[in-house]
C-alpha positions, 0 to 999 in steps of 0.5 A: 523496533517492537518496543518502540524503540526505533533509533537504537534498533536503526543504530544495530541494523546499520551497524550488524549490515556495517559487518556484514558488509566487511565480511561478505563484500558490499556486492555480495548477495547476502548484503540485499536483504538487510538492505531491504529490511533496513530500508522497510524501517525508514519507510515506516519511521517516514524517511523516504529519502533515506528508505529509497536509497537503500531501496535501489541499493538492494535492487543494484545488487541483486541485479549483479548477482540474479540478472534483471529478471529474477524473482528477487528482483520483481520483489524489490522493485515491487516494494519500492513501487509501493514506496513511490506510492505511500510516500508523500513526495513519492513519484508516480510515474517511476512507482508505474514504470517499476511495477511494469517491470516487477510485472513482467518478471512475474508473469514469466514466472508465474503465468499472467493469472496468478494472484500475485499479478494482481497485487501489480496490477492493483500498484499500477491502478493506483499510481495511474489514478494519482497521475490522472490516468484514469482509463488505464487505472481502471483498466488494470484494477478491472483486469486484478478483479478478474485475476482475483475472482478466477483464482480466489473467488469473489468473498476473498479478502483480497477481492475486498480490498481490490474492490474498494481500490476500485471505488477510490479511483471512481470517487477520484473521478466524482463517480460516486454513483458507481462507486456506493455498491462497491463500497458496501460490496467490498466492506461487507466482504471484509466485514464477512472475514476479519469481523465487523470490529477488526481495526482493518474494516475501520482503516478501510473505512478511514481510507474511503472517507480521506478520498471522499474528504479529498474531493469535498464530499464530506457528507459522504465522509463523516459517517465512514469517519465516525463508523471507523472510530467506533470499530477503534474506540472498541478495539483500542480504548483510550483516544490516545492510542496512535490509531484511534488518534490517527482516524480522529485527526483526518476526521478533524482535518476533514471537518476543518476542510468542510468548512474552509 
């Protein structure tokens, strides 16, 4: 996979997985991790249909072997929920239901204020946002921020990412005045932790810019795109690099949308 030979790698993974199944049986606990690895790789290739089938099969195996309340089940529920959230045609209500079950299991094992709970709350918030459930989304992200501030403090990068997720919920509702100070705070945390020219900062800028563009606010999106582009060009050089190309495509799509 690291060499970009995805088709060959997937073929080898599938062949190895077939051998494991013949040796251990279709529902042996050892089969599930291989299914999950394969699902993740298909998801990276934007093949959500195949990825979802593999995720769901892994979940069935884990439930059969460990029961419904095992931590491995929770981890897989989280993976499927996030896959639905990031897919072009994901089922956001399904993502919400899966993450709620994941969080129930996490609380059972970790307690209500463990940092892992904040991750589930963030996923729930994003799933609710995509369904237009803004009150629920803000409630979930506010609780995630409370946990992160209590357990990790408000200078941790996870707190910064959560702030920017809160921003995306506010932008979706066109609450730009509330969003502005949180953008600055969230980006500053990431800059302090990763450095001002780190691609992680650029990716957050790109995501924010896309949010603004989708709400028809290209004036706010443009400087964010420009800053993201400056960072990735400094980091990767040629405009042919896939990371730079991704920012350029999003920037051009936003510019085109603003003119039509």
